[in-house]
C-alpha positions as CSV (number, residue, x, y, z in Angstrom):
1,M,-23.1,0.0,37.6
2,S,-20.5,1.9,35.8
3,N,-20.7,5.6,35.2
4,L,-22.3,6.1,31.7
5,G,-21.7,9.9,31.5
6,V,-19.1,11.6,29.4
7,Q,-16.2,9.2,28.5
8,D,-12.8,9.8,27.1
9,A,-10.0,8.2,25.3
10,F,-7.8,8.8,28.4
11,A,-10.0,6.7,30.7
12,I,-8.0,4.0,32.4
13,P,-9.1,0.4,31.5
14,V,-10.7,-1.5,34.4
15,F,-7.9,-4.0,34.6
16,M,-5.4,-1.2,35.2
17,R,-7.3,0.6,38.0
18,Q,-5.9,0.6,41.5
19,T,-7.3,1.4,44.9
20,K,-4.2,3.4,45.9
21,P,-3.5,6.9,44.6
22,T,-1.9,6.8,41.1
23,R,1.1,9.0,40.3
24,F,1.6,10.1,36.7
25,Y,5.2,10.4,35.5
26,V,5.4,11.3,31.8
27,S,8.4,12.8,29.9
28,D,8.6,16.1,28.0
29,F,7.8,19.7,28.9
30,P,4.6,21.5,27.9
31,S,5.2,24.5,25.6
32,R,5.5,27.7,27.7
33,P,2.6,30.1,27.2
34,K,3.4,33.5,25.6
35,G,2.0,37.0,25.8
36,V,-0.3,38.3,28.5
37,L,-1.4,35.4,30.6
38,T,-4.8,35.0,32.3
39,V,-5.5,33.0,35.5
40,E,-7.0,30.2,33.3
41,T,-3.9,30.1,31.0
42,R,-1.5,29.8,34.0
43,Q,-3.7,27.1,35.6
44,A,-3.8,25.1,32.4
45,Y,0.0,25.3,32.2
46,I,0.5,24.2,35.8
47,M,-1.8,21.2,35.3
48,E,-0.1,20.1,32.1
49,R,3.4,20.6,33.7
50,L,2.5,18.5,36.7
51,R,0.7,15.9,34.7
52,I,3.7,15.1,32.5
53,A,6.4,15.6,35.1
54,K,8.6,12.6,36.1
55,E,9.1,14.0,39.6
56,P,7.7,16.7,41.8
57,V,8.1,20.3,40.5
58,S,9.2,23.0,42.8
59,G,7.2,26.2,43.3
60,N,10.2,28.3,42.3
61,A,10.5,26.4,39.0
62,L,6.9,27.1,38.2
63,A,7.2,30.7,39.2
64,E,10.2,31.2,37.0
65,E,8.6,29.5,34.0
66,L,5.4,31.6,34.4
67,N,7.3,34.8,35.4
68,V,5.2,35.2,38.5
69,S,6.0,35.1,42.3
70,S,5.9,31.9,44.4
71,R,3.0,33.3,46.3
72,T,1.0,33.6,43.0
73,I,1.8,29.9,42.3
74,R,0.5,28.9,45.8
75,N,-2.7,30.8,45.1
76,L,-3.1,29.2,41.7
77,I,-2.6,25.7,43.1
78,K,-5.1,26.4,45.9
79,Q,-7.7,27.4,43.2
80,L,-6.9,24.4,41.1
81,N,-7.3,22.0,44.1
82,A,-10.7,23.5,44.7
83,S,-11.7,22.5,41.2
84,L,-9.8,19.2,41.1
85,K,-11.7,17.9,44.1
86,A,-14.7,17.2,41.8
87,Y,-12.5,15.3,39.4
88,G,-10.9,12.8,41.8
89,A,-7.5,14.5,41.9
90,A,-5.3,16.8,44.0
91,I,-2.0,18.7,43.8
92,E,0.0,17.7,46.9
93,S,3.0,19.6,48.2
94,R,6.0,17.4,49.0
95,R,8.4,19.0,51.6
96,G,11.7,19.7,50.0
97,S,10.6,18.4,46.6
98,G,7.7,20.5,45.2
99,Y,4.3,19.9,43.9
100,Q,2.9,16.6,42.5
101,L,-0.4,15.7,40.8
102,I,-2.1,12.7,42.5
103,I,-5.1,10.9,40.8
104,Y,-7.4,9.2,43.3
105,D,-10.3,8.5,40.9
106,S,-9.1,7.7,37.3
107,R,-12.7,7.7,35.9
108,A,-13.6,11.0,37.4
109,F,-10.3,12.6,36.3
110,A,-11.0,11.3,32.8
111,K,-13.6,14.0,32.5
112,W,-11.0,16.7,33.2
113,A,-8.7,15.0,30.7
114,D,-11.5,15.0,28.2
115,G,-12.0,18.7,28.5
116,T,-8.3,19.2,28.2
117,K,-8.1,17.0,25.1
118,R,-10.9,18.9,23.4
119,Q,-9.2,22.2,24.3
120,K,-6.0,21.1,22.7
121,E,-7.8,19.9,19.6
122,A,-9.6,23.1,19.4
123,Q,-6.4,25.2,19.2
124,G,-5.6,23.9,15.8
125,D,-8.5,24.8,13.4
126,R,-11.9,26.4,13.3
127,D,-13.8,23.2,13.2
128,G,-12.0,22.0,16.3
129,R,-12.8,25.3,18.1
130,K,-16.5,25.0,17.0
131,R,-16.6,21.5,18.5
132,W,-15.1,22.8,21.7
133,I,-17.6,25.6,21.9
134,I,-20.5,23.2,21.4
135,E,-19.2,20.8,24.0
136,F,-18.7,23.7,26.5
137,L,-22.3,24.9,26.0
138,V,-23.6,21.4,26.7
139,D,-22.6,21.8,30.3
140,H,-22.6,25.6,30.7
141,T,-25.2,28.2,30.1
142,Y,-22.7,31.1,29.2
143,L,-19.4,31.3,27.4
144,K,-17.1,34.3,28.2
145,L,-15.1,35.2,25.0
146,D,-12.0,36.4,26.8
147,R,-11.7,33.3,28.9
148,A,-12.5,31.0,26.0
149,A,-9.9,32.8,23.8
150,D,-7.3,32.4,26.5
151,Q,-8.0,28.7,27.0
152,L,-7.9,28.1,23.2
153,Y,-4.8,30.3,22.7
154,V,-6.5,32.4,20.0
155,S,-7.4,36.0,19.8
156,R,-10.9,37.3,20.7
157,S,-11.5,38.3,17.1
158,T,-10.6,34.8,15.9
159,L,-13.1,33.3,18.3
160,S,-15.7,35.9,17.2
161,Q,-15.3,34.7,13.6
162,D,-15.7,31.1,14.8
163,L,-19.0,32.0,16.5
164,K,-20.1,33.8,13.4
165,A,-19.5,30.7,11.3
166,L,-21.7,28.7,13.9
167,K,-24.7,31.0,13.5
168,P,-26.1,29.7,10.2
169,I,-25.9,26.1,11.5
170,L,-27.8,27.1,14.7
171,G,-30.3,28.9,12.5
172,K,-31.3,25.7,10.9
173,Y,-32.7,24.6,14.2
174,G,-34.4,27.9,15.2
175,L,-31.5,28.8,17.5
176,S,-29.4,32.0,17.7
177,L,-26.4,33.3,19.6
178,K,-27.0,36.2,22.1
179,S,-25.0,38.1,24.6
180,K,-25.8,39.0,28.2
181,P,-23.7,41.7,29.9
182,N,-21.4,40.4,32.6
183,Y,-22.4,36.8,31.7
184,G,-21.3,36.1,28.2
185,I,-22.5,34.4,25.0
186,Y,-25.4,32.0,25.2
187,I,-27.6,30.0,22.8
188,D,-31.2,31.3,22.7
189,G,-34.0,28.9,21.7
190,E,-36.0,25.9,22.8
191,E,-34.3,23.1,24.7
192,Y,-35.8,20.6,22.3
193,D,-34.2,22.4,19.3
194,F,-30.9,22.6,21.1
195,R,-30.8,18.9,21.7
196,L,-31.6,18.2,18.1
197,F,-28.8,20.5,17.2
198,L,-26.4,18.7,19.6
199,L,-27.5,15.3,18.3
200,N,-27.1,16.2,14.6
201,E,-24.3,18.8,14.6
202,G,-22.4,18.1,17.8
203,P,-19.1,16.0,17.9
204,K,-19.8,12.4,16.9
205,K,-18.0,10.8,19.8
206,E,-18.1,7.0,20.1
207,A,-21.0,6.1,22.3
208,D,-20.2,4.5,25.7
209,P,-19.9,0.8,25.1
210,A,-21.6,-0.1,28.3
211,L,-24.6,2.1,27.3
212,V,-24.7,0.6,23.8
213,R,-24.7,-2.9,25.4
214,L,-27.5,-1.9,27.7
215,I,-29.6,-0.7,24.7
216,H,-28.9,-3.9,22.8
217,E,-30.2,-5.9,25.9
218,W,-33.3,-3.7,26.0
219,A,-34.0,-4.2,22.3
220,G,-33.6,-8.0,22.7
221,Q,-36.0,-8.1,25.6
222,T,-38.7,-6.0,23.8
223,G,-38.2,-7.5,20.3
224,V,-37.5,-4.1,18.7
225,V,-35.3,-4.1,15.7
226,L,-33.2,-0.9,15.3
227,R,-30.7,0.2,12.7
228,G,-27.1,0.1,13.9
229,D,-26.7,3.8,13.6
230,G,-29.9,4.2,15.5
231,I,-28.6,2.5,18.6
232,A,-25.5,4.8,18.5
233,E,-27.8,7.9,18.2
234,I,-30.0,6.8,21.1
235,A,-26.9,6.3,23.2
236,R,-25.6,9.7,22.3
237,Y,-28.9,11.3,23.1
238,I,-28.9,9.7,26.6
239,Q,-25.4,11.1,27.2
240,I,-26.5,14.5,26.0
241,A,-29.7,14.4,28.1
242,R,-27.8,13.5,31.3
243,R,-25.4,16.4,30.8
244,R,-28.1,18.9,30.0
245,N,-30.2,17.7,33.0
246,A,-27.2,18.0,35.3
247,A,-26.6,21.5,34.0
248,G,-30.1,22.5,35.0
249,H,-31.7,22.4,31.5
250,P,-34.2,19.5,31.5
251,L,-36.4,19.0,28.4
252,K,-39.9,20.1,29.4
253,T,-41.8,20.8,26.2
254,L,-42.0,19.5,22.6
255,P,-43.0,21.5,19.5
256,F,-46.2,19.5,19.1
257,D,-48.9,17.9,21.3
258,P,-47.2,14.8,22.8
259,G,-50.6,13.1,23.3
260,C,-50.4,11.0,20.1
261,L,-46.8,9.9,21.0
262,R,-48.1,8.5,24.3
263,N,-50.4,6.2,22.3
264,E,-47.6,4.7,20.3
265,A,-46.1,1.3,21.2
266,E,-42.7,2.9,21.1
267,F,-43.7,5.1,24.1
268,E,-44.2,2.0,26.2
269,W,-40.9,0.6,25.1
270,S,-39.1,3.9,25.9
271,G,-40.5,3.5,29.4
272,R,-38.9,0.1,29.7
273,M,-35.7,1.6,28.5
274,L,-35.8,4.3,31.3
275,K,-36.4,1.6,33.9
276,S,-33.2,-0.2,32.7
277,L,-31.4,3.1,33.1
278,S,-32.9,4.1,36.4
279,E,-29.8,3.2,38.4
280,E,-27.7,5.7,36.5
281,A,-27.4,9.3,37.5
282,P,-28.4,11.9,36.7
283,P,-31.9,10.5,35.9
284,L,-33.8,11.1,32.6
285,T,-37.1,13.0,32.6
286,A,-40.5,12.6,31.1
287,G,-39.4,14.8,28.3
288,D,-36.5,12.6,27.6
289,R,-38.9,9.6,27.4
290,L,-40.8,11.4,24.7
291,F,-37.6,12.3,22.8
292,L,-36.5,8.6,23.1
293,T,-39.9,7.5,21.8
294,M,-39.3,9.6,18.6
295,L,-35.8,8.2,18.2
296,I,-37.1,4.6,18.4
297,I,-39.7,5.5,15.8
298,K,-37.0,7.1,13.6
299,H,-34.7,4.1,13.7
300,R,-37.1,1.2,14.0
301,V,-36.7,-1.2,11.1
302,T,-39.8,-3.3,11.5
303,S,-43.2,-2.5,13.1
304,M,-44.0,-5.8,14.7
305,V,-42.4,-8.8,16.4
306,Y,-45.0,-11.1,14.8
307,P,-46.0,-10.7,11.2
308,N,-49.8,-10.9,11.8
309,D,-49.9,-8.5,14.8
310,L,-50.9,-5.0,13.8
311,A,-52.0,-4.0,17.3
312,D,-49.1,-1.6,17.8
313,A,-49.9,0.4,14.6
314,G,-51.1,3.5,16.5
315,G,-54.1,4.0,14.1
316,L,-52.0,3.5,11.0
317,A,-52.8,-0.2,10.4
318,D,-55.6,0.4,8.0
319,L,-53.7,3.0,6.2
320,T,-50.7,0.7,5.8
321,E,-52.9,-2.0,4.4
322,A,-54.5,0.4,2.0
323,V,-51.1,1.8,0.8
324,T,-49.8,-1.7,0.2
325,D,-53.0,-2.7,-1.8
326,L,-52.5,0.4,-3.9
327,L,-48.8,-0.3,-4.6
328,E,-49.5,-3.9,-5.5
329,Q,-52.2,-2.9,-7.9
330,R,-50.6,0.1,-9.6
331,L,-47.0,-1.3,-9.7
332,A,-48.1,-4.9,-10.6
333,L,-45.9,-6.4,-7.9
334,R,-47.8,-9.7,-7.6
335,P,-45.9,-10.5,-4.3
336,T,-46.2,-13.5,-2.1
337,K,-48.2,-13.4,1.2
338,E,-44.9,-13.5,3.1
339,W,-43.5,-10.6,1.2
340,R,-46.7,-8.6,1.8
341,Q,-46.5,-9.1,5.5
342,Y,-42.8,-8.2,5.5
343,F,-43.4,-5.1,3.4
344,I,-46.2,-3.9,5.8
345,R,-43.9,-4.4,8.7
346,H,-41.4,-2.0,7.1
347,L,-43.8,0.5,5.6
348,L,-45.5,1.2,8.9
349,P,-42.5,2.7,10.6
350,A,-41.9,4.9,7.5
351,L,-45.5,6.3,7.8
352,K,-44.9,6.9,11.5
353,R,-41.8,8.8,10.8
354,A,-43.7,10.9,8.2
355,R,-46.4,11.6,10.9
356,Y,-43.8,13.2,13.2
357,G,-41.6,14.8,10.6
358,L,-38.7,12.4,11.3
359,V,-36.1,11.6,8.6
360,A,-34.1,8.4,8.8
361,K,-30.8,9.0,6.9
362,N,-30.2,6.2,4.3
363,E,-26.5,5.8,4.1
364,M,-26.9,3.3,1.2
365,L,-29.1,5.6,-0.9
366,E,-26.6,6.3,-3.7
367,E,-25.6,2.6,-3.9
368,I,-29.2,1.6,-4.1
369,K,-29.8,4.0,-6.9
370,K,-26.8,2.6,-8.8
371,Q,-27.5,-1.1,-8.1
372,Y,-31.3,-1.2,-8.4
373,P,-32.4,1.7,-10.7
374,H,-35.6,-0.1,-11.6
375,A,-36.6,-0.8,-8.0
376,F,-35.7,2.8,-7.0
377,D,-37.9,4.1,-9.9
378,L,-40.7,2.0,-8.6
379,A,-40.1,3.3,-5.1
380,L,-40.3,6.9,-6.4
381,Q,-43.6,6.0,-8.1
382,A,-44.7,4.5,-4.8
383,I,-44.1,7.6,-2.7
384,D,-45.8,9.7,-5.4
385,L,-48.9,7.4,-5.1
386,I,-48.8,7.6,-1.4
387,K,-48.7,11.5,-1.5
388,D,-51.4,11.8,-4.1
389,R,-53.8,9.3,-2.5
390,F,-53.1,9.8,1.2
391,G,-51.4,13.2,1.5
392,I,-48.3,11.7,3.2
393,T,-44.9,12.8,2.0
394,L,-42.0,10.4,2.3
395,S,-38.4,11.4,1.7
396,E,-36.0,10.1,-0.9
397,D,-34.2,8.3,1.9
398,E,-37.4,6.4,2.6
399,A,-37.7,5.6,-1.1
400,G,-34.3,4.0,-0.9
401,F,-35.5,1.7,1.9
402,L,-38.7,0.8,0.0
403,A,-36.6,0.1,-3.1
404,L,-34.9,-2.7,-1.3
405,H,-38.2,-4.4,-0.5
406,L,-39.5,-3.8,-4.1
407,Q,-36.4,-5.3,-5.5
408,Q,-37.0,-8.3,-3.3
409,A,-40.5,-8.6,-4.7
410,R,-39.1,-8.3,-8.2
411,E,-36.5,-11.0,-7.6
412,A,-39.1,-13.3,-6.0
413,R,-41.1,-12.9,-9.3
414,L,-38.2,-14.5,-11.3
415,E,-39.4,-17.8,-12.8
416,K,-38.2,-21.1,-11.5
417,I,-36.4,-23.0,-14.3
418,P,-37.8,-26.5,-14.8
419,V,-35.0,-29.1,-14.4
420,A,-34.8,-32.8,-14.8
421,I,-32.3,-34.9,-12.8
422,V,-30.8,-37.9,-14.6
423,C,-28.6,-40.7,-13.2
424,T,-27.5,-44.1,-14.6
425,S,-29.8,-46.2,-12.4
426,G,-32.1,-43.6,-11.0
427,I,-33.0,-43.5,-7.4
428,A,-30.0,-43.5,-5.0
429,S,-27.6,-40.9,-6.6
430,A,-30.6,-39.0,-8.1
431,Q,-32.0,-38.5,-4.6
432,I,-28.7,-37.2,-3.3
433,L,-28.4,-34.8,-6.2
434,K,-32.1,-33.7,-5.7
435,K,-31.4,-32.8,-2.1
436,K,-28.4,-30.8,-3.0
437,V,-30.1,-28.9,-5.7
438,E,-33.1,-28.1,-3.6
439,G,-30.9,-26.9,-0.7
440,L,-28.8,-24.6,-2.9
441,Y,-31.2,-23.5,-5.7
442,G,-34.7,-24.2,-4.4
443,N,-35.7,-20.6,-5.1
444,R,-34.6,-20.7,-8.8
445,L,-34.8,-24.4,-10.0
446,Q,-38.0,-26.5,-10.1
447,I,-37.2,-30.2,-10.3
448,T,-39.7,-31.9,-12.6
449,G,-38.6,-35.4,-11.9
450,L,-35.9,-38.0,-11.4
451,Y,-35.1,-40.1,-14.5
452,D,-33.1,-43.1,-15.6
453,S,-30.8,-42.4,-18.5
454,G,-32.1,-45.4,-20.3
455,A,-35.6,-44.1,-21.0
456,L,-34.8,-40.4,-21.2
457,K,-36.6,-38.9,-24.2
458,D,-40.0,-40.5,-23.6
459,K,-40.2,-39.3,-19.9
460,I,-38.7,-35.9,-20.0
461,G,-40.7,-34.7,-23.0
462,R,-41.5,-31.0,-23.0
463,H,-41.5,-30.3,-19.3
464,C,-37.9,-29.1,-18.6
465,R,-35.5,-26.6,-19.9
466,L,-32.3,-27.9,-18.3
467,I,-31.0,-31.4,-17.4
468,L,-28.6,-32.1,-14.5
469,S,-27.1,-35.5,-15.2
470,T,-24.4,-37.5,-13.4
471,V,-23.5,-39.2,-16.8
472,P,-22.9,-37.8,-20.3
473,L,-26.1,-37.9,-22.5
474,P,-26.7,-37.9,-26.3
475,D,-26.8,-34.6,-28.1
476,D,-30.3,-35.0,-29.3
477,V,-32.0,-35.1,-25.8
478,G,-33.9,-31.9,-26.5
479,C,-32.5,-29.3,-24.0
480,P,-29.1,-28.2,-22.5
481,V,-27.3,-30.8,-20.3
482,L,-25.0,-30.1,-17.4
483,V,-22.9,-33.1,-16.3
484,V,-22.4,-32.9,-12.5
485,H,-21.3,-34.9,-9.5
486,P,-24.2,-36.1,-7.2
487,L,-22.6,-34.0,-4.4
488,L,-22.3,-30.9,-6.6
489,T,-18.6,-29.8,-6.5
490,A,-17.6,-26.1,-6.6
491,D,-17.2,-26.3,-10.4
492,D,-20.6,-27.8,-10.7
493,Q,-22.2,-25.0,-8.7
494,I,-20.4,-22.5,-11.0
495,K,-21.9,-24.2,-14.0
496,I,-25.4,-24.1,-12.6
497,Q,-25.1,-20.5,-11.5
498,T,-24.0,-19.6,-15.1
499,A,-27.0,-21.5,-16.5
500,I,-29.4,-19.6,-14.2
501,K,-27.8,-16.2,-15.1
502,S,-28.1,-17.1,-18.8
503,S,-31.8,-17.8,-18.3
504,D,-32.2,-14.5,-16.4
505,R,-30.5,-12.7,-19.3
506,S,-32.9,-14.2,-21.8
507,P,-35.3,-11.7,-23.3
508,L,-38.1,-14.3,-22.9
509,K,-40.2,-14.1,-19.7
510,P,-43.1,-16.4,-18.7
511,P,-45.6,-13.6,-18.1
512,L,-44.8,-12.1,-21.5
513,F,-45.7,-15.2,-23.5
514,F,-49.2,-15.7,-25.0
515,R,-50.6,-18.3,-27.4
516,D,-53.9,-18.8,-29.1
517,V,-54.7,-15.1,-28.9
518,T,-56.7,-12.9,-31.3
519,F,-56.3,-9.2,-32.1
520,R,-58.6,-7.0,-34.2
521,S,-55.8,-4.6,-35.2
522,P,-52.1,-3.9,-34.9
523,T,-53.0,-1.2,-32.3
524,D,-54.9,-3.9,-30.2
525,A,-51.8,-6.1,-30.3
526,I,-49.4,-3.4,-29.3
527,V,-51.7,-2.2,-26.4
528,F,-52.0,-5.8,-25.2
529,L,-48.3,-6.7,-25.4
530,A,-46.9,-3.3,-24.2
531,G,-49.4,-3.4,-21.3
532,A,-48.0,-6.8,-20.3
533,V,-44.5,-5.5,-20.3
534,I,-45.4,-2.4,-18.2
535,R,-47.6,-4.3,-15.7
536,N,-44.8,-6.8,-15.0
537,G,-42.3,-4.0,-14.3
538,Y,-40.0,-4.4,-17.3
539,A,-40.6,-0.9,-18.7
540,P,-42.3,2.4,-17.7
541,E,-45.7,3.5,-19.0
542,E,-44.1,5.6,-21.8
543,L,-43.3,2.3,-23.6
544,L,-46.9,2.2,-25.0
545,A,-46.8,5.7,-26.4
546,L,-43.4,5.3,-27.9
547,T,-44.3,2.0,-29.6
548,L,-47.5,3.4,-31.1
549,K,-45.4,6.4,-32.2
550,R,-43.0,4.1,-34.0
551,E,-45.8,2.2,-35.6
552,R,-47.3,5.4,-37.1
553,V,-44.0,6.2,-38.8
554,S,-43.9,2.8,-40.6
555,P,-45.6,-0.5,-40.1
556,T,-43.4,-3.1,-38.3
557,A,-44.7,-6.2,-40.3
558,F,-41.6,-7.0,-42.3
559,G,-42.8,-10.2,-44.0
560,G,-42.3,-13.8,-43.0
561,N,-45.7,-14.0,-41.2
562,M,-44.3,-11.8,-38.4
563,A,-44.6,-8.4,-36.9
564,L,-41.9,-6.8,-34.7
565,P,-43.4,-3.7,-33.0
566,H,-40.9,-1.7,-30.9
567,P,-40.6,1.8,-29.3
568,A,-39.3,4.8,-31.1
569,E,-36.5,4.9,-28.6
570,P,-35.3,2.6,-25.8
571,C,-37.0,3.2,-22.5
572,G,-37.1,-0.2,-20.8
573,Y,-35.7,-1.4,-17.4
574,E,-34.6,-4.6,-19.1
575,T,-34.5,-5.9,-22.6
576,V,-37.4,-8.2,-23.1
577,L,-39.5,-9.8,-25.8
578,A,-43.2,-10.1,-25.5
579,V,-44.5,-13.0,-27.7
580,A,-48.0,-13.6,-29.1
581,L,-48.8,-16.7,-31.1
582,L,-52.1,-16.0,-32.9
583,N,-54.8,-18.6,-33.4
584,K,-55.5,-17.1,-36.8
585,P,-53.7,-14.7,-39.2
586,M,-54.5,-11.0,-38.9
587,D,-53.9,-8.0,-41.3
588,W,-51.1,-5.7,-40.3
589,G,-50.5,-2.2,-41.8
590,P,-51.8,-0.5,-45.0
591,D,-50.5,-3.4,-47.1
592,R,-52.6,-5.8,-45.0
593,Q,-49.7,-8.2,-44.6
594,K,-50.7,-11.5,-42.9
595,V,-49.2,-11.9,-39.5
596,E,-49.4,-14.9,-37.1
597,L,-46.5,-14.2,-34.8
598,V,-46.0,-10.9,-33.0
599,F,-42.8,-10.1,-31.1
600,L,-42.8,-6.8,-29.2
601,L,-39.2,-5.8,-28.4
602,S,-38.6,-3.5,-25.4
603,V,-35.0,-2.5,-25.2
604,K,-33.3,-1.4,-21.9
605,K,-32.7,2.3,-21.9
606,G,-29.1,3.3,-22.5
607,N,-28.1,-0.2,-23.5
608,D,-27.9,-1.5,-27.0
609,R,-25.7,-4.5,-26.3
610,D,-26.8,-8.1,-26.9
611,L,-29.4,-7.0,-29.5
612,D,-27.5,-8.6,-32.4
613,D,-28.3,-12.1,-31.0
614,I,-32.0,-11.3,-30.7
615,Y,-32.2,-9.8,-34.2
616,E,-30.4,-12.8,-35.7
617,R,-32.9,-15.2,-34.1
618,L,-35.9,-13.2,-35.2
619,L,-34.5,-12.9,-38.7
620,L,-34.0,-16.7,-38.8
621,I,-37.6,-17.3,-37.9
622,M,-38.8,-14.7,-40.4
623,E,-36.8,-16.3,-43.2
624,R,-37.8,-19.9,-42.6
625,P,-41.5,-20.9,-42.8
626,A,-40.7,-24.3,-41.2
627,L,-39.5,-22.5,-38.0
628,Q,-42.7,-20.3,-38.1
629,K,-44.8,-23.4,-38.3
630,K,-43.0,-25.1,-35.5
631,A,-43.3,-22.0,-33.3
632,L,-47.1,-21.9,-33.8
633,Q,-47.4,-25.5,-32.7
634,L,-45.6,-25.0,-29.4
635,D,-47.9,-25.4,-26.4
636,G,-46.2,-23.4,-23.6
637,F,-43.5,-21.1,-22.5
638,S,-41.0,-23.8,-21.6
639,A,-41.3,-25.3,-25.1
640,F,-40.9,-21.9,-26.7
641,Q,-37.8,-21.2,-24.6
642,R,-36.2,-24.5,-25.7
643,F,-37.1,-23.6,-29.3
644,W,-35.5,-20.2,-28.9
645,E,-32.3,-21.7,-27.4
646,Q,-32.1,-24.4,-30.2
647,L,-32.0,-21.7,-32.8
648,D,-28.2,-21.6,-32.1
649,A,-27.9,-25.0,-33.7
650,V,-30.0,-24.0,-36.7
651,R,-27.8,-21.0,-37.3
């Protein structure tokens, strides 16, 4: 297997590797070091000089460039060769020519190149130097300021300021910088905290592709679904763990009792991961397995491979079910069975993360807030309910993840629009069109039947709100008609999508329509209708108080057998109209005006657009007794929806 340790951009691709020694000939001179030079500075110059030389470099040339004797150059090269032996390289002396750098193991030498690259990057700015310091301390216990300053070509005071800037970051993890005489600077703290620091604050190098591929294979074999950034973080941790273990700093303890972690299904899976990595060196330890278990919990998207299997819940199965019951009841989700199972699968890992104090960063959080404000508000309510009832605190990032599932439940609640399909002779082309509609719009359109255009009115009746026809139809068929091709062209699909969006924008919603109801008072009517709007997720609970507040200012029965209660200020998530058709007139307000139609209007907060159309339709009904009478005779939501749409023609 390939070496999965520290990799570098300088690593030679597999197809370019050779079994024979490789000579590097690159143009240009390195910049000559200035000032008082240490051994490390001279060695770094010699390495760079030989690495970019087109031909062997004489000892005299190196001595002149560094202003030292030839004997000093020989000693420096002897010291370099002792170090390079571990990196698959050597500086060879060519009689009559000079010194030449020979690379025997490109992959091993890439580690040296990696360190050199980081050193060069660090010379430019404080952030670069901090990255270099962190990388250095991964593999070494102590950092000597003088040597580090020489390697980075900065003063000791500059490096001291860099370390000072690093202290508050280390402090967030319970770590501190300390000094030991004759040894240097070291990081004091627990190994667990240092690894968390390295994982979160260390250089975000691209993970080894071979290691990422191996983790993908492991996930496929175990059925575990991880977020994409989770796979990269697990790979980075494995690389960090190997380097720390090789440096003599294995992870031995965790800041909590690991017993509960060993009972999690993720612990078993981390064991399988270690087995798949067992051929790699240096090996990972039992402490690494526990850390990997937590990372799997942190980044796991779903809790189960199979929806009905809660066996891996680690004692949280009953809690997850109870939380879901509470959310469905208090947030009026009314989800499908499939959604409930799906939601449980995603809620369980969130509760596990809360148990171990893990936070999964939600990179989409701001976009979720912007795109789905209602769903995010529901998610915040959900985490408040979870905290109040179960004492579990979930982060705002988790609220973002839950919002996506709540939005899905909300979209699933959207009504299916009843549609009739009409063709000239019925069956053949109608069946083709039916298949296309079901395939493309099965979640939004409910086909009520296939009809022959010859006997249209009698058969369609009141059971559809849209007709898809392959032939033009008379204007008086009773509902909107879209003329389409049996195979649904791109233009046809655009027309259907527009019709669906138009229906979604309608203020009328099936769960907000009531007929043959009786109220004892205006307050009863407002409580009933506002409650329906709130329960179905179209407005927050404050809608009721604001509507009653407005009613106390002045009764909202404006004549025409109608009442139009509404909140004192917009507060809704959507603009909707809750409709009640009474089975007998009721008295409304001090003047005891007779009312048989009640329309409670909840306006979307911060949006007063599209209200003119609603007001014009309501005013039309209010002014025309014939329309009031017709509305009271309608026997269902679809019929009332058609009545509402046909008011365009009346106007």
